[in-house]
DOTILO-966272 format. One line per 3 residues: number of its first residue (from 1); their letters; for each residue x, y, z of C-alpha. Coordinates in pm, 1 decimal, decimal comma. Layout:
BEGIN
NUM> a> X Y Z  ...;
//
This chain:
BEGIN
1> mps> -1273,1 -1576,2 453,4  -942,7 -1523,9 268,7  -628,8 -1531,0 485,6;
4> itc> -346,1 -1287,4 411,0  -7,6 -1211,7 563,5  124,7 -859,0 510,7;
7> fga> 502,3 -810,2 525,7  653,1 -462,8 551,2  621,3 -127,7 722,6;
10> anl> 422,7 -24,2 1028,5  503,1 334,2 1120,9  390,5 629,7 1320,6;
13> drt> 253,2 875,1 1063,3  281,9 1244,1 1137,7  101,5 1482,2 904,1;
16> arc> 142,7 1858,0 890,0  -126,7 2021,3 675,1  -57,0 2375,1 562,1;
19> lge> -326,9 2623,9 654,0  -220,7 2858,6 374,9  10,2 2859,1 76,9;
22> lvl> 345,4 2696,6 153,8  633,4 2942,6 182,2  972,0 2772,9 151,3;
25> rss> 1252,4 2858,0 394,9  1002,2 3017,4 631,3  773,5 2925,2 918,6;
28> npv> 434,9 2799,5 799,8  116,4 2759,8 1007,7  2,6 2396,2 998,6;
31> avr> -237,1 2153,5 1162,7  -50,1 1845,5 1289,3  -184,3 1499,9 1366,2;
34> qsa> -33,1 1159,5 1441,1  -171,1 816,1 1360,1  -64,6 461,0 1287,3;
37> ggv> 59,3 414,7 930,9  303,3 232,2 704,7  219,0 59,8 377,3;
40> arn> 186,3 -296,9 508,9  -0,5 -175,7 817,3  -240,0 36,4 610,6;
43> vat> -310,3 -248,7 370,4  -351,2 -495,5 659,6  -597,6 -264,3 834,3;
46> nlt> -803,2 -210,8 518,7  -800,5 -582,6 436,3  -929,4 -660,2 785,3;
49> hlg> -1210,7 -405,9 753,7  -1303,1 -567,2 422,5  -1357,4 -903,2 589,4;
52> nav> -1025,6 -1083,5 544,3  -824,5 -1269,4 811,9  -496,9 -1077,3 832,4;
55> dla> -168,6 -1101,0 1017,2  114,7 -849,7 998,1  485,5 -933,1 995,3;
58> tvi> 684,2 -618,3 1063,2  955,8 -474,0 1286,5  895,5 -206,1 1548,7;
61> gnd> 1103,4 -52,5 1823,2  1075,6 -146,0 2187,5  955,3 205,0 2265,0;
64> agg> 640,7 406,3 2328,4  578,7 435,5 1954,8  591,1 59,2 1920,7;
67> del> 347,6 19,3 2210,6  108,5 260,4 2040,3  128,9 73,4 1711,0;
70> lrs> 65,4 -265,5 1872,7  -242,2 -130,9 2051,5  -374,9 5,5 1723,2;
73> lle> -314,5 -319,7 1535,9  -484,5 -531,3 1801,8  -782,4 -294,1 1810,4;
76> dgi> -817,4 -344,4 1434,6  -823,1 -722,2 1477,8  -485,9 -786,5 1312,8;
79> dts> -275,7 -1082,3 1428,5  60,6 -941,3 1542,5  229,2 -1268,2 1639,0;
82> gti> 474,0 -1222,1 1350,0  574,4 -872,0 1457,0  931,7 -834,0 1584,0;
85> rrs> 1034,4 -582,0 1852,4  1388,1 -445,5 1861,8  1543,0 -235,1 2137,1;
88> eea> 1834,2 -103,6 1930,6  1620,4 88,9 1679,7  1334,2 337,0 1711,4;
91> tas> 994,0 258,8 1567,0  976,3 385,5 1210,7  802,8 714,4 1133,7;
94> yta> 676,3 891,6 824,4  621,2 1266,9 823,6  406,4 1410,1 544,5;
97> vld> 366,6 1777,3 463,2  40,6 1842,8 280,6  -86,0 2153,9 107,1;
100> rdg> -412,7 2303,2 229,8  -607,2 2084,5 -17,1  -457,4 1766,0 126,6;
103> ell> -213,2 1692,3 -157,5  132,4 1567,2 -62,5  412,9 1824,2 -84,4;
106> igl> 691,2 1612,6 63,1  722,7 1293,4 264,4  1003,5 1229,2 512,1;
109> adm> 1069,3 864,6 604,0  1275,4 752,6 905,9  1276,4 377,4 848,4;
112> avy> 1621,1 255,4 952,0  1456,5 -18,2 1162,0  1385,7 -212,4 841,5;
115> ddi> 1727,8 -178,3 679,5  1903,5 -478,9 833,2  1620,6 -730,0 866,8;
118> ehd> 1769,8 -1074,8 825,1  1628,6 -1285,6 544,4  1480,4 -1542,4 782,8;
121> afg> 1356,5 -1293,5 1043,1  986,9 -1357,5 985,4  1017,1 -1735,1 1023,0;
124> esa> 678,5 -1900,3 1062,3  500,3 -1587,2 935,7  599,2 -1695,0 584,0;
127> dag> 324,6 -1955,6 584,0  258,1 -2078,4 231,0  -83,4 -2201,1 347,2;
130> kda> -223,3 -1848,0 332,2  -438,3 -1737,8 39,4  -202,7 -1446,7 -28,3;
133> wfi> 99,0 -1251,7 87,4  121,1 -875,9 54,6  478,7 -746,3 49,7;
136> dan> 599,5 -386,4 45,7  932,3 -254,0 -80,0  1028,9 -104,1 255,6;
139> lpn> 1193,9 -441,5 318,4  1559,9 -481,2 218,7  1651,6 -680,1 -92,0;
142> rcl> 1771,8 -990,7 90,7  1440,2 -1014,1 274,9  1238,1 -960,6 -44,4;
145> dsl> 1449,3 -1227,6 -213,0  1394,5 -1480,3 65,3  1019,3 -1423,8 85,6;
148> tat> 961,4 -1456,0 -287,7  1212,2 -1734,0 -361,6  1013,4 -2031,3 -235,1;
151> dkr> 820,5 -2234,2 -491,3  547,3 -2293,1 -233,1  452,0 -1929,0 -192,6;
154> plv> 82,7 -1834,7 -227,1  -42,6 -1550,4 -446,3  207,7 -1266,6 -397,0;
157> aas> 95,6 -904,5 -419,3  356,0 -630,7 -388,0  364,4 -252,4 -346,6;
160> tvs> 645,2 -38,3 -483,9  598,4 206,6 -189,0  787,7 504,5 -340,7;
163> tpk> 999,7 598,6 -639,1  1331,3 548,3 -451,7  1225,8 203,6 -324,3;
166> aar> 1046,3 75,0 -634,6  1373,9 -51,8 -784,4  1409,6 -298,2 -495,0;
169> lap> 1142,2 -512,6 -659,5  1316,4 -521,2 -999,9  1508,5 -848,9 -943,3;
172> fln> 1193,9 -1029,5 -829,3  927,3 -920,8 -1077,6  884,3 -1272,4 -1214,7;
175> rid> 784,2 -1388,0 -864,1  503,2 -1132,4 -823,8  142,1 -1210,0 -913,1;
178> alf> -8,7 -863,6 -859,9  191,9 -540,3 -857,8  59,4 -210,7 -721,2;
181> anr> 243,2 106,2 -826,5  159,5 468,5 -887,3  250,1 643,7 -1210,7;
184> aea> 597,4 756,5 -1100,8  685,6 420,4 -942,6  572,3 222,7 -1246,8;
187> avl> 781,3 452,8 -1465,4  1090,2 367,8 -1260,3  1035,7 -7,4 -1286,0;
190> anc> 939,8 -1,9 -1654,5  1212,1 250,9 -1742,4  976,5 473,3 -1937,2;
193> diq> 790,5 802,4 -1908,5  421,2 795,2 -1814,8  219,0 1100,1 -1910,5;
196> snd> -103,1 951,2 -2046,9  -333,2 654,6 -1993,2  -178,8 484,4 -2295,2;
199> dal> 165,8 537,3 -2141,7  45,9 370,3 -1821,0  -77,4 67,4 -2013,4;
202> aaa> 245,1 51,3 -2213,5  446,2 56,2 -1888,7  223,7 -215,9 -1744,3;
205> erl> 283,4 -431,4 -2051,4  659,4 -392,9 -2010,6  624,5 -516,6 -1654,7;
208> lde> 408,4 -808,2 -1766,3  693,3 -905,6 -1997,7  910,8 -934,5 -1684,1;
211> git> 683,2 -1207,3 -1552,2  421,9 -1029,3 -1338,4  70,6 -1167,4 -1380,2;
214> tvf> -133,0 -850,4 -1312,4  -13,3 -488,4 -1300,2  -215,4 -206,1 -1142,4;
217> vtl> -100,9 153,9 -1200,9  -277,3 425,3 -1002,9  -304,9 763,6 -1171,9;
220> gpr> -422,6 988,8 -889,2  -731,1 1194,9 -978,3  -727,0 1041,4 -1328,4;
223> gaa> -811,4 695,8 -1194,6  -614,6 375,8 -1249,6  -502,2 125,2 -1511,2;
226> vat> -471,7 -252,2 -1498,7  -322,4 -498,7 -1742,7  -276,8 -873,3 -1780,5;
229> ktq> -159,7 -1069,8 -2079,8  -517,7 -1085,2 -2208,2  -680,9 -767,0 -2073,7;
232> rlv> -603,2 -397,1 -2038,7  -828,6 -135,7 -1887,7  -824,4 223,6 -1763,0;
235> lpa> -1106,4 369,2 -1552,3  -1152,6 719,0 -1410,1  -1141,1 789,3 -1038,3;
238> ipg> -1464,9 761,3 -841,0  -1564,1 1106,9 -713,4  -1518,0 1175,2 -345,0;
241> aar> -1476,2 1473,9 -112,8  -1098,6 1442,3 -79,5  -941,7 1563,4 244,8;
244> dvi> -616,0 1368,5 268,7  -450,4 1157,6 -2,8  -210,8 977,0 232,8;
247> gag> -296,0 607,0 220,7  -502,5 625,7 -98,7  -272,5 388,0 -286,1;
250> daf> -272,2 142,0 3,7  -653,2 151,3 15,2  -664,2 89,0 -358,6;
253> aag> -439,4 -215,6 -319,1  -653,1 -357,9 -37,4  -975,9 -309,7 -230,4;
256> alt> -841,5 -460,0 -552,1  -670,8 -752,4 -375,5  -987,4 -835,3 -182,0;
259> all> -1180,8 -851,4 -509,4  -914,9 -1068,8 -673,5  -928,2 -1313,7 -383,6;
262> dds> -1307,4 -1321,2 -422,7  -1255,7 -1430,5 -785,5  -1410,0 -1109,1 -916,0;
265> sle> -1347,4 -992,6 -1269,5  -1046,7 -773,5 -1341,4  -1280,2 -479,2 -1402,6;
268> nal> -1452,5 -530,9 -1067,4  -1113,5 -552,7 -895,7  -1016,2 -219,4 -1050,4;
271> isg> -1346,3 -57,8 -948,9  -1317,2 -202,9 -597,4  -972,3 -48,0 -563,0;
274> lat> -1095,4 288,3 -687,2  -1395,8 277,6 -452,1  -1184,4 191,8 -147,3;
277> asi> -942,9 474,1 -228,5  -1231,6 716,8 -284,2  -1369,2 642,8 63,5;
280> tve> -1027,4 665,5 230,3  -930,9 1008,6 97,2  -1241,9 1154,2 260,1;
283> vdg> -1097,1 1112,8 610,4  -792,1 1253,1 785,2  -538,2 975,1 819,0;
286> ptd> -419,5 683,0 604,9  -712,7 451,3 686,6  -1085,5 494,3 749,3;
289> pdl> -1190,4 320,3 1073,7  -1544,2 284,8 936,5  -1443,5 115,4 610,8;
292> nrd> -1638,9 -200,9 528,9  -1754,4 -405,4 230,6  -2100,8 -251,8 221,3;
295> rvq> -1956,6 98,2 188,0  -1717,3 -14,7 -82,9  -1996,5 -180,5 -278,4;
298> arm> -2212,5 130,2 -246,7  -1924,5 345,0 -373,7  -1869,3 100,3 -659,7;
301> rrr> -2233,0 148,3 -762,5  -2170,9 521,2 -772,7  -1913,2 451,1 -1042,3;
304> vt> -2136,7 203,9 -1228,3  -2441,4 430,3 -1229,0;
//
């Protein structure tokens, strides 16, 4: 069983889904829900459901929101011994406004709790004996630098998180083994425009030139691309009854990383990511509590057949 430490965000996610067409500068009827979220938390949860041994190193407030998050993490079987609680900051939150089809209109992130994390805050959580680390760009630069600087680090996978935060990874690209970015985030890091599949592969190749080993670029309903120095591939999305796209990229990362740690082929890793994302968008919330390897493999066969 692969062992993975996830470093980054664990938030309270609040989602407001429009019941009709959005009207700006006016009151809109919505359906609101709250759940545990955050990139590192979502990836950790999915990795656990896929049969990996996972611990999460994050920072939460010493408040009711933090209590709720800890309960959720423990219920999912995630080791929280590396999680830090702070009384001077509130637990982070992410508020997403979705259109009535579940597509993101705008996301609002209150994540000040991560802004001043000291470079050595996670201490023993940075155990190089793990099979992999997953790091998200919600962490400040000094923390990203410290985590990726050691020569004894295991396989390092990283998520760009968002277009504003993607640039935080730029100084450390040569320390990253597997990068996960969507089209807009990859465009920021590669300093190019991405409109087509060929553009996505060209951007990935620019990032490979910076020292990354494997680059995954998700393309929403068009699927995803992956590139290494010797391979490049684009595959279409696996059909699913999409309800909510929040967490799709995190599910993709967990599915692809699990396959990589199983020594699967690059193509199988890409299909595994697409299958995990396809399952996740069919539920309300950023993770599917019923996700497991059997379901992912069945969804992968849907793509193959």
